[in-house]
Structures are given as C-alpha cells and as structure tokens.
N, C-alpha and C positions, 0 to 999 in steps of 0.2 A: 693281495695285489702289491707288487713291488713298485713303489713310486720313487722316481729318480729326480734329482735336482736339488734346488735350495729354496729356502723360505727365510726371509729376514724376520728377526724377532718382532712379534706382534701380528704377523700375517699368517699365523698358524691356522686360523679359521678357513683360509683359502685351501690349504692342504687337506683339511678335514672334509671340505665340500668336494674336492677333487677325488678323494678316495671314495666317497659315497656315490659319486657319479658312476663309478665302475661297479660298486657293490649293489646299487639299487636302481640306477637310471639307465643302465644298458650300454655304457661306453665300452668300446673294445680297444681303441687306441686313441690317445688324445694328448694335448699339451695345453698349458696355460702359462701366460707370462704377464707380469704387472710391473710397470715402472711407476716410481713416485719421485717427482722433481728430478727426472733424468737419471735416477738410480734404479737398477733392476732389483726389485725386492721379492719377486716370485718368479721362479723359473722351474716348472715341473713338467714331467712327462711320464707316461706309463702305458702298458698294454703292448699290442703288436702293431707293427707297421701297416699290415693289411687288415681290413675289416673282417675278412673271412679267415683270419689266421688260426692255425691250430697250435698245439703245444710246442711244435718244433719250428714255428714261423719266426721270422726275424723280429726281434723286439723293436719297439719304438726307441729311437735314439735322440739325443740332443741334435737338432738339425734336421730331423724328419719333417717333411713338409706335406701339406694336403691342399686339395682344392677347397676354396672357401666360398664358392658360389657368390651370392650377392654381396658379401662383405667386400668383394672386389669394387663395388660401386663407390665406397668411401675413398679408396685409393685413387680411382679414376677421377673422382670429383676434384681432387687436389690438383690434377693437371690443368683443368680449366681455371680454377681459382688462382693458381700460380701464373698462368698466362695473363690473367686480368691484373694480378699484382705487379707484373712486369710491364704493363701498359700495352700488351699485344692483343688484348681481347676486351671488348666492352660488354659487360653483362647485360646492358639495356639495349644493345643493338639487335636488330633482326638477325636470325640465323642466316637468312638468305644474303646478308651483306658479305658474309665469308664464304658462302656456299650457294651460288646463284641458282643451281638446279633445284635446290630445296624449295624455292618459292612456288613451285607448281601446285595446282589444285587448291588455291586459296590459303597457302601457308605463309604469306608475306608478313603476318603479324606475330608469328612465333618468335619470341625473344630468347637469347641465350639463357637468361634468368629462368624462363619457363622450362627449359630443358633440365636444368639442375634441380628445380623444385617440383618436378613431375606435374607441371601445369601446361605442357605443350599440346595436349589433346591428341597424342599419337601413341597410345599404349598398345595398339594392335596392328597387324598386317592383314589386309583382306586376303592376300595369298601368302600363306606361311612359307618360309624358306625350308628347303630340304637340309639335312645335316651337311651335305657337301657344299651347298651354296652358303651356308652360314659360316663356314670356315674361311671364306673369302670376304674380308672386310669391305671391299668395294661393292659386292653384291648386296650386303646388308644396307649400306648407305644408299644405294640406288633404289632399293625397295622402300625405304623410309621416305625418300624424296618423291616417289610416286604416290605415296599413301595420302588419302584425304583425312581431314580432321574428324575426330569423334566429338569434340566440343570446342567452343571458341577459346583460343589460347588465353590463359590467365584467369578464366572465369570459374574453373573447377580444378580439382586435382585427383589423380589416380596413378597408382604405381606403374611406371613404365618398365616392367620386369625385364624385358629383353631389348626393346627398341631403344632404351636409354643408352645402351652400349654403342649402337651404331650412330646415334645422334652425337654423342660425346666424342667418339673416336674420329668421326669425320671432321668435326670442328677442330680437333687437335691437328689432324692431317692438313687441313686447309690453311691453318694459321702458321704451322711450323714446317710443313713439308715432310714431317716424320710420322711414322705410325705411332699409335698411342702406346703400344707396348714398348717400343724403342724409346719413346720420350720418357715414360715412367722409369725405365731402367737407368737412363742417363741423367735425368734431372731430379729424381726422387730417391729411388732405392739405392743407387750407387752412392750419391753424396752422403746419405745418412747411414749407410751400412746395413740396410734392412734386407733380410732374405725374403723377398717377395717378387713375383713375376706376373706379368700379364702377357702370356706367350712364353712358355717354359723353354729355356735353352736346352739343347740336347745334353749338354754336359751336366745338367742338374737333374736329369730325369731319374737317376737312380735313387735320389733322396725322397721321392714321392711315393707314398703307399697307395694301395688300392682302396677305394671308398665304396660304400654300399649302404643299403637300408638296414636300420636296426629298430627293434621294438623294445621300449622300456617295459620291464615286468609290471603288469597291472596299470593302474592310472597313476602316473608319477606326480600328478597334482600341479603341473606347471601350466603357465598361460598357454593357451592355444592347443593344449594337448587334446582337448575335446571341443572342437569348434562349435559355435552356435549354428543352429539349423540353417539360418540364412546364408552363413558363410559356406557351409557344406554344400548347400544347393547351388550357390554360385560356381563352385568348382566343378560340380557335376553337370552343369548346363552348358552344352556346346556353343550356345549362342551368347552367353554372358561375356561381358568385358573381362571378367576374371579368367575364365577358361581360355578365351582368345588371346589375352595378353601373354599367358604362360605357354601358349601353343604357337607363338610366332616362329618357332622352329619346330617342325613336325616331320617325323618323330624326333624327340630330343636326343642329341648325340650321347653315346656312351662316354661318361666322364672319365673313364679309365683309358680311353683310346689315346695313344700318344699323339695322333694328329690333332685331336681336340685340345689337348693340353698345350700343344705347341702354337696353336692359333691365338690371336689376341682378341678376346671378346670381353671388353671392359665392364660388361654388366654381370658376367656369370662365371668366368673361368680363371680368375686369379688364383695363384698358388702361393702359399706362405707358410712359414713356421709361425708358431704362436709368438715367439720372441720378435720375429720380423714384423708381425702385424702390430704388436704393442709398441715396438720401437718406432714404427711409422707414425702412430698417433702421438707418441711422446715428442717426436720431432716437429709435429705441427704446432706444439704449444711451448716448446723450450729446446734447449740444446741437450744432446745426448752424446756422451763420449767424445766431446770435441767437435762433433758434427754440427751442421748449420740448423738453426731454427727455420722451418720452412715458411710459416705464416707470420706476417706482421700482425700487430694487434688489430689493425683495421680489417684485414682479411679474415682473421679469426672471428671477429664480431659478425662479419657478413655470413660466414659459414654456419653459424649457429643462431642467427636471427630468424625467427619464424616466418616462413614464406607460405606454407600450406598447413592447414589444420582442419580437422573435422572428418566427416564421412569420406572415405576413400572410394572412388568409383570402381576401382579394381579389386582391392583387398577386402572391401565390404566391412571394414572396421574403421574406427577413428584413428587417423595417423597424423603425425606432425613432421614436417620437413623444413630444414633450412636450405641452404644452397648446396645440394648434393649429399646432405647428411640427414639421417633420421635424428629427431630430437627426443629427449627423454619424455616418455609418456606411457599410457596404458598399453599401447600396441607393442612397444619395444622399450621396456624399462632399462635405463642405464644406471648410473650411480646417483645422480641428483639432477636438479632442474637445469643446470648449465651444461650437462653432458651432451656430447654429439658423437655420432658414429654410424655404424651400419652392421646389421646382422646378415648372415647368410642363411638361406632357406635350409632348414634341417639341422642347424646347430652352431656354426661358427659365429664369432662376434668380435668386433673391434670397436673401441671408442676411447675418447679422452674426456676428462673432467678437469678443466683448467683450474677451477677454484681449489680443488684438493691436490692438484698436481698428479693425478692418477691417469695412466694410460694402460689399456687392457687389451689382451689378445687371447682368444681361445680357438683352437682348431681341433677337428675330430675327423676320424675316417668313417664314423657311423652316422648316417643321416636319418633323422627321425621325421615325423610327419609335420613338424612345426614349420611355420613360415617366418614369424618375426620374433618370437620370444621362447626359445628352447629352454626346457627345465634345467638342463645341465649347465648352460651358460648362466642362467639366472641364479642358480645355486652358488656359482662361483662369484657372481657379482655381490650377492648377499654376504659371502665370505669376506670380500674386500670391504664392504660397508662396515662389517663388524670389527674389522681391524683398524678402522680410522677413529 
C-alpha cells in the first residue's frame, strides 16, 4: 500500500495504524489528518478515490473528499452554538419561539437545548419521508413540526439520527433567513478555510469519490463490530425506536447520487476532506493558519458539558452528549475525558481534545457495519494517543 502525505516526528504510530487499516481492516480509500495546537502534524491518504476501484481506478489524492454521514452533526451543531454565542439564539428558549408552527401536538416545552442534546423526544416520523421529499429541507421541517412527541422533552435521551438535521436546519433558517448549508459555508468553512460542505457545490463534485459497504476480513476486534443481541434485535424490529429513527427517510437515498450530495441534510450528508474535518475541530478550540477561533471559552465549555448520559432510547447502548457533540465514553471513545466530537455511521470521525491541543479527522469511502466506534478510526485514535 502506497501511503502519501506527511507525519511529524513522534506521530509515526498514526501512520502505522493507517497502513494496518488497509492491510487488515478493509479500507479501500481513506485519509486521516491531525492538528496539534493549530499545526498540521498528520496528513495522510491512500487507496483509490472510489470504493469499488480497480487497479486502473483514480487514486485518492490530497483534497479527495467523502461523505461523512453523521460526522456532519458536529459541524451543524456549531451553527446553533455560534448563533447563541452571537446573542441571536437562546439555548433555553422553546423551539416554538423561533418556529411557531413547531408548537403543534404538545411540543411547546421542547427547548433548543433539547434539540442539541438529543432530548427533544422527536427521533422518529410516524410517516417517513420519501427520498424526493427528504431533499427538500422545508418538507422535512414540516414533517417534524407535525410529529407528536415520543417522550416528554428533557426527561430522556435518544439519538435523533435524521430528525436532528431538520430540527437544527429549520432553527438556523428561522433565525438567520439562510439555509443551514449556506450559513455553514459563509460563517464556518469559509472563514477557517476548511474543505467541508453541507450541500455540495457543483464545482466541487469532481473531488468526491464513490462510497459503499466494505467488510473487514474476519472479526477486526473493534467496538460495535459484533453488536450485543439487544442492539441487533432493536435494529431488526420494525416497531423499535431504533429502526424507526433510521427509517425516517424510506428508502434511504443513494449517497452517491449527485442530487443527494447537493442537498443540505445537516444530520447525514456533509462532505469533507480529512484535513477539512480536522481543521474545523482545530478552529473550534484555537487559531489555525491565521484564521479565527470559532468558540469562546464559554461556548467551548457548553459544547462539552454533559447534557445526556446513560441508556440511549434509540441506539440501545449508553451514550453521552454535550450540546450537539458526543462526549468521550464507551459508545464512542475519543482521545481523553475532555474530548468532544462526532462519528459518522460506518467509519468517519472528527473530534477535538482541548487539553492536548489535538484535533482529528478521518474519512473513508468504505462504510462498515459500525454505528459509533469504527475499528479503523479507533486504531488511528490509539495511534495519536501513543504519540502524545
């Protein structure tokens, strides 16, 4: 395997783990980037741009991007937190204060804070959207506004796998008058120079490879590679919150479809380079290349203060969430106790660890069966830990 890029002295364990991901864990095309204190110390890529690539397929290049699935949620969360930081959004206000139609069917007590911490009680849609409907952000928001609560807001938590995007996106639109993808491009990605998009511009489409399912040879030994029986049963049961949450769009769109990539679905369809994802997280906690630090110390503290912990009503495992971010724990191990970020189902991962100054991004074109802790991403995190 030809691995391209650079690794700063001391971070060789990350390169070793990256090579092993291809040799043992089934990666076809991937990249990893790590910043430390605003300096890029790992920038590696290898394999083919397309997951189904043959020997004559285009190689992965520096700047190749991939869909990152739910790692998008960490980028999208920054939009609401920055609006709060600028005094435009109150985290403890009812969602209906900004979005009056949302108050229907007893949802007057859902707070903005509940949306970010997966405590809103709206993880499912009684009538799933079709793929065509899902590409229209207004249809998704209308569906969520009509939906009745599954639990009393703030009393429990469960992963809002798809509805999170429509909740967050409509709040951004109501507060700013701009679509969430446009806002992220103009207020986050542009100012910090990060190659990431929620709603892929046509001019960037050629950089994005085809993604698909991969199987690691044998049991790779990573977390969630062999789910517990209760978890597997929840995914198999059409009536479970787990199955219904992930089926809020039915059937799920082809993630290689240009129309899907061009839409702005801030729960699921962000596209990024590994360096762009790592740079985003580095910019939350410090300056990178002369760009702005996005979060004040107060906003950073809020983002990673525990809001939800314990049994997750959707994922059927113990999860921990701050405001919009997963926190370090058994469901999704990051670097250390103060780390915060978000995985993407099947592989991708982005996070920051303010205490060590580390910001991390991993993207891949090969999606595995994992939900929160992919063995390939975890191997790379262990490589970072070994370098510190």
